[in-house]
C-alpha positions as CSV (number, residue, x, y, z in Angstrom):
1,M,-29.9,-24.6,-56.5
2,R,-31.4,-21.3,-56.0
3,R,-28.9,-18.1,-54.7
4,F,-30.6,-15.9,-52.2
5,E,-29.9,-12.1,-52.9
6,A,-28.9,-10.0,-50.0
7,G,-32.5,-8.5,-49.7
8,E,-33.9,-11.9,-49.5
9,D,-31.5,-13.3,-46.9
10,F,-32.8,-10.4,-44.3
11,Q,-36.3,-11.1,-45.1
12,N,-35.8,-14.8,-44.8
13,M,-33.9,-14.1,-41.2
14,K,-37.1,-11.7,-40.1
15,R,-39.3,-14.9,-41.2
16,I,-37.2,-17.3,-38.7
17,A,-37.4,-14.8,-35.9
18,L,-40.8,-14.2,-36.1
19,A,-41.5,-18.1,-36.3
20,T,-39.4,-18.5,-33.3
21,V,-41.4,-15.8,-31.4
22,C,-44.7,-17.5,-32.3
23,L,-43.7,-20.8,-31.1
24,A,-42.4,-19.6,-28.0
25,T,-45.8,-17.7,-27.5
26,M,-47.7,-20.8,-28.5
27,L,-45.8,-22.9,-25.9
28,L,-46.3,-20.6,-23.2
29,A,-50.1,-20.1,-24.0
30,S,-50.3,-24.0,-24.0
31,G,-48.9,-24.2,-20.4
32,C,-45.6,-25.2,-21.3
33,K,-42.5,-24.0,-19.9
34,V,-39.1,-23.4,-21.5
35,V,-36.6,-24.8,-19.0
36,V,-32.9,-23.9,-18.7
37,T,-30.9,-26.5,-17.0
38,G,-27.5,-25.9,-15.2
39,S,-26.4,-23.0,-12.7
40,S,-26.5,-19.5,-13.4
41,T,-23.7,-17.0,-12.6
42,Y,-22.9,-17.1,-8.8
43,E,-24.5,-20.5,-8.2
44,T,-22.7,-23.5,-6.8
45,C,-21.6,-26.0,-9.4
46,V,-19.5,-29.4,-9.3
47,T,-18.1,-29.1,-13.1
48,D,-18.0,-26.4,-16.0
49,G,-20.8,-28.5,-17.6
50,D,-22.9,-27.3,-14.9
51,C,-22.8,-23.6,-15.8
52,N,-25.3,-22.5,-18.4
53,D,-23.4,-19.3,-19.3
54,A,-20.9,-19.8,-21.9
55,F,-18.6,-17.1,-20.2
56,D,-18.7,-19.0,-17.0
57,R,-16.6,-22.0,-15.6
58,C,-16.8,-23.7,-12.3
59,V,-14.1,-22.2,-10.0
60,S,-13.3,-23.4,-6.7
61,V,-13.6,-20.9,-3.9
62,T,-12.0,-21.3,-0.5
63,N,-12.8,-19.3,2.8
64,G,-10.8,-20.3,5.7
65,S,-11.8,-23.9,6.5
66,A,-14.9,-23.9,3.8
67,T,-14.6,-24.7,0.2
68,D,-17.2,-24.8,-2.4
69,A,-17.3,-23.9,-5.9
70,Q,-19.4,-21.5,-8.0
71,C,-20.1,-20.5,-11.7
72,T,-18.4,-17.2,-12.4
73,S,-15.8,-15.8,-14.9
74,T,-12.5,-14.1,-15.0
75,C,-12.5,-10.2,-14.8
76,D,-10.4,-7.2,-14.7
77,F,-13.1,-4.7,-13.4
78,D,-16.4,-4.8,-11.6
79,S,-18.1,-3.6,-15.1
80,D,-16.9,-7.1,-16.5
81,C,-19.2,-9.1,-14.2
82,P,-22.8,-9.7,-14.7
83,G,-25.4,-8.4,-12.3
84,S,-24.1,-6.6,-8.9
85,G,-21.0,-8.5,-9.3
86,H,-17.6,-7.6,-7.7
87,C,-14.2,-8.6,-9.3
88,V,-11.9,-9.7,-6.6
89,S,-8.7,-11.6,-6.5
90,F,-7.5,-13.4,-3.2
91,D,-4.5,-14.8,-4.2
92,G,-3.3,-11.7,-6.0
93,V,-3.0,-13.7,-9.3
94,N,-6.6,-14.3,-10.5
95,S,-9.4,-12.1,-10.5
96,F,-13.0,-13.3,-10.4
97,C,-16.6,-12.2,-10.3
98,Y,-18.3,-12.7,-6.9
99,Q,-21.7,-11.8,-5.7
100,T,-22.0,-8.6,-3.8
101,C,-24.4,-8.8,-0.8
102,V,-25.8,-7.0,2.2
103,T,-27.0,-10.1,4.3
104,D,-26.7,-13.9,3.9
105,A,-30.1,-14.2,2.4
106,I,-29.1,-13.4,-1.0
107,C,-25.9,-15.9,-0.9
108,E,-26.0,-19.7,-1.9
109,S,-27.2,-22.3,0.6
110,G,-24.1,-22.8,2.8
111,W,-22.8,-19.4,1.7
112,S,-22.5,-16.4,3.7
113,C,-21.8,-12.4,3.0
114,N,-18.5,-11.7,3.9
115,D,-17.0,-8.3,4.4
116,L,-13.8,-7.5,2.6
117,S,-10.9,-5.0,3.3
118,D,-11.8,-2.9,0.4
119,G,-15.1,-2.0,2.1
120,S,-17.5,-4.5,-0.2
121,A,-18.9,-7.5,0.8
122,V,-19.3,-10.7,-1.4
123,C,-21.1,-14.2,-1.0
124,L,-18.2,-17.0,0.1
125,P,-18.6,-20.4,1.3
126,G,-19.1,-20.9,5.2
127,G,-20.2,-18.7,7.7
128,T,-17.3,-16.6,8.6
129,A,-15.2,-14.0,6.9
130,P,-11.7,-15.1,5.5
131,V,-9.6,-16.3,8.0
132,G,-6.6,-14.1,8.7
133,E,-5.8,-10.3,9.3
134,P,-7.3,-7.6,7.2
135,T,-4.9,-4.9,5.6
136,Y,-3.4,-2.9,8.3
137,D,-3.8,-5.3,11.2
138,A,-0.6,-6.5,13.0
139,C,0.9,-9.9,11.8
140,S,3.8,-12.3,12.5
141,S,3.6,-14.0,8.9
142,T,2.4,-13.5,5.4
143,S,0.2,-16.6,5.8
144,Q,-1.9,-14.6,8.5
145,C,-2.9,-12.2,6.0
146,A,-6.6,-12.7,4.6
147,D,-6.0,-10.5,1.4
148,G,-4.0,-12.4,-1.0
149,N,-2.4,-9.3,-2.3
150,D,-1.0,-8.6,1.3
151,Q,2.3,-9.6,2.8
152,C,3.5,-9.4,6.2
153,V,5.7,-6.7,6.3
154,P,8.1,-5.6,9.2
155,I,8.3,-2.0,10.3
156,T,10.4,0.0,12.5
157,N,9.8,3.6,13.8
158,G,12.6,4.8,15.7
159,S,13.3,1.9,18.5
160,D,9.8,0.6,18.2
161,T,9.2,-2.2,15.7
162,G,6.1,-4.5,14.6
163,S,4.5,-6.0,11.3
164,Q,1.5,-5.5,9.5
165,C,-0.4,-6.9,6.7
166,T,0.0,-4.6,3.9
167,R,1.1,-4.3,0.1
168,E,3.6,-2.7,-2.2
169,C,2.3,0.2,-4.0
170,A,3.3,3.3,-6.4
171,D,0.5,5.9,-5.1
172,D,-2.4,6.3,-2.6
173,L,-4.7,4.7,-5.5
174,D,-3.1,1.6,-5.0
175,C,-4.0,1.1,-1.0
176,P,-7.2,-0.3,-0.1
177,G,-9.4,1.7,2.2
178,S,-8.0,5.0,4.0
179,G,-4.6,3.8,2.9
180,H,-1.5,6.0,2.2
181,C,1.5,5.0,0.0
182,V,5.0,5.9,1.9
183,S,8.5,5.0,1.7
184,F,10.7,5.2,4.9
185,D,13.8,4.0,3.3
186,G,13.5,6.1,0.1
187,S,13.2,2.9,-2.2
188,N,10.3,0.6,-1.0
189,F,6.6,2.0,-0.9
190,F,4.1,0.4,1.2
191,C,0.6,1.1,2.2
192,Y,-0.3,2.6,5.8
193,E,-3.5,3.2,7.1
194,L,-4.1,6.8,7.6
195,C,-5.4,8.3,11.1
196,T,-6.3,10.9,13.3
197,T,-5.9,9.6,16.6
198,N,-4.2,6.5,18.1
199,A,-7.6,5.0,18.9
200,S,-7.7,4.0,15.3
201,C,-4.4,2.0,15.2
202,E,-3.6,-1.4,16.4
203,S,-3.0,-1.8,20.3
204,N,1.0,-0.6,20.6
205,W,0.9,1.3,17.6
206,G,0.4,5.4,17.4
207,C,-1.0,7.7,14.9
208,T,2.1,9.4,13.7
209,D,2.7,12.7,11.9
210,L,4.6,12.5,8.6
211,S,6.6,15.7,7.2
212,D,4.3,15.4,4.1
213,G,1.4,16.2,6.4
214,S,-0.1,13.1,6.6
215,A,-0.4,10.8,9.7
216,V,-0.4,7.0,9.6
217,C,-0.2,4.4,12.3
218,L,3.1,3.1,13.1
219,P,4.7,1.0,15.8
220,G,5.1,3.0,19.1
221,D,3.3,6.0,20.8
222,G,3.3,8.2,17.5
223,T,6.5,9.7,17.7
224,P,7.6,10.5,14.0
225,P,10.2,8.3,12.5
226,P,13.8,9.7,12.0
227,P,14.0,10.7,8.2
228,P,16.0,8.2,6.4
229,G,19.8,8.4,5.9
230,I,22.5,9.8,8.1
231,P,21.3,12.7,10.3
232,P,22.6,16.3,10.2
233,Y,25.9,17.1,11.8
234,N,27.1,13.4,11.3
235,E,30.3,12.5,9.8
236,C,30.0,10.7,6.0
237,P,32.3,9.4,3.5
238,F,32.7,12.0,1.1
239,G,32.0,11.1,-2.4
240,A,30.1,8.1,-1.9
241,N,26.4,8.0,-2.6
242,P,24.9,11.6,-2.6
243,D,21.7,10.6,-1.1
244,Q,23.1,8.9,2.1
245,C,22.3,12.0,4.2
246,S,18.7,12.5,5.1
247,E,16.5,14.8,3.8
248,V,17.1,17.3,6.5
249,S,20.6,17.8,5.0
250,Q,21.6,18.7,1.3
251,G,24.3,16.3,1.0
252,C,27.6,15.2,2.3
253,F,30.2,18.2,2.5
254,Q,33.8,18.1,2.5
255,I,35.5,20.3,5.2
256,A,38.9,20.6,6.3
257,V,39.7,19.6,9.6
258,D,42.6,22.0,11.3
259,G,43.1,23.0,7.6
260,T,44.6,19.8,6.6
261,T,42.7,16.7,7.1
262,A,39.5,16.2,4.8
263,A,36.3,14.8,6.0
264,G,32.8,14.6,5.2
265,V,29.6,15.9,7.2
266,C,26.0,15.8,6.3
267,T,24.9,19.3,6.3
268,S,23.5,22.3,4.2
269,E,24.7,25.4,2.8
270,C,23.0,28.3,4.7
271,T,23.2,32.3,4.9
272,S,22.3,32.5,8.7
273,S,22.4,30.3,11.8
274,A,18.7,30.4,11.8
275,Q,18.6,28.3,8.7
276,C,20.5,25.5,10.5
277,P,19.0,22.7,12.2
278,V,19.1,22.5,16.2
279,T,21.6,20.2,17.4
280,P,21.1,16.9,19.3
281,S,22.1,18.8,22.3
282,G,19.6,21.4,22.0
283,L,21.6,24.3,20.4
284,Q,21.0,26.1,17.5
285,G,23.4,25.1,14.6
286,T,25.9,27.6,13.3
287,C,26.3,28.9,10.1
288,V,29.9,29.7,9.1
289,E,32.5,29.4,6.4
290,Y,35.4,27.1,7.7
291,F,38.8,26.7,6.1
292,G,37.7,27.6,2.5
293,S,34.1,25.6,2.6
294,P,30.9,27.4,1.4
295,R,28.8,28.8,4.3
296,I,27.4,25.5,5.7
297,C,25.6,24.7,9.0
298,F,27.7,23.5,12.0
299,E,26.8,21.5,15.1
300,S,27.3,24.3,17.9
301,C,28.9,23.3,21.4
302,I,30.0,24.5,24.6
303,D,32.2,21.5,25.1
304,D,32.9,17.8,23.9
305,N,30.2,16.5,25.6
306,D,27.8,18.4,23.1
307,C,29.3,16.9,20.3
308,L,28.4,13.6,18.4
309,E,30.8,10.8,19.0
310,G,33.8,11.2,16.8
311,F,33.6,14.9,17.1
312,N,35.4,17.5,19.2
313,C,34.2,21.0,20.2
314,K,36.7,23.7,18.7
315,P,36.6,27.6,18.5
316,I,35.7,28.7,15.2
317,A,39.2,30.5,14.7
318,A,41.8,31.2,17.3
319,G,40.5,33.7,19.8
320,E,36.9,33.0,18.7
321,S,34.6,32.3,21.6
322,Q,31.9,30.5,19.3
323,R,32.7,27.0,19.1
324,I,31.5,24.1,16.8
325,C,31.9,20.3,16.4
326,L,34.5,19.0,14.3
327,P,35.6,15.5,13.2
328,T,38.4,14.3,15.3
329,P,41.4,14.3,13.0
């Protein structure tokens, strides 16, 4: 048996390739057509064997009550998809390539061009968009959310409550469309729709200013939600979780009531009363050192009616006219 050298192998490969090209040219010149059977990517199919691309498989696609199957492949990014494909997950787990579109004309027979919550449009079975509520729309259960990445999340804004289709996030990049990643309890972050006016929000939801300078749609008329945690001037269990007080306060400070009984109050250190939050009764807070405490903000008062429940209005010191709210011993 003759052994080919490396140079001879390369030359033989060139001869085979040239012969293949010549054969194809002869077939075309003679009127013969080279036919590829099966379905191309994004075309309908019944089994994997119908797909002529080795990377494709026949994937079932459901859009509301309409179900069909297409030749497609798994993906992580749009760049993994052939042609003008878009990488989408409708169940939050499996991502596949779908044909992008502008009108129904580019889609397979029985399929239509459907708008998605990320601003794209792809071909899906049936003649309507996916059944369910898009991201940031109101809902009563997760089954109503059209996007497989979403869940129906209850939202409280003061005394107003509601629920919307949304998803967990680490930053704004995780949020579809004009979404903003926010936590209102200090631990759970979800996507909320950015807004400039109430008109862009759901019915009975309002465009609400947040402390970070953004504004998002929340239940209610647009009144900002209270910061999470115990509000300023309220009593707190001293020595417990240091984050229990809202961000308006620095923490839970221990004070001596009447010089004997220790109690905790959510407040902040200060050098002047101008640095203290306004009280719920509308009075400017008072910055004072009280029974050995550092200079901290106290709730100002005229009488007990100005104090929160569990507090009494007392003079800063005997003979003083200035009064502050102190926990009832």
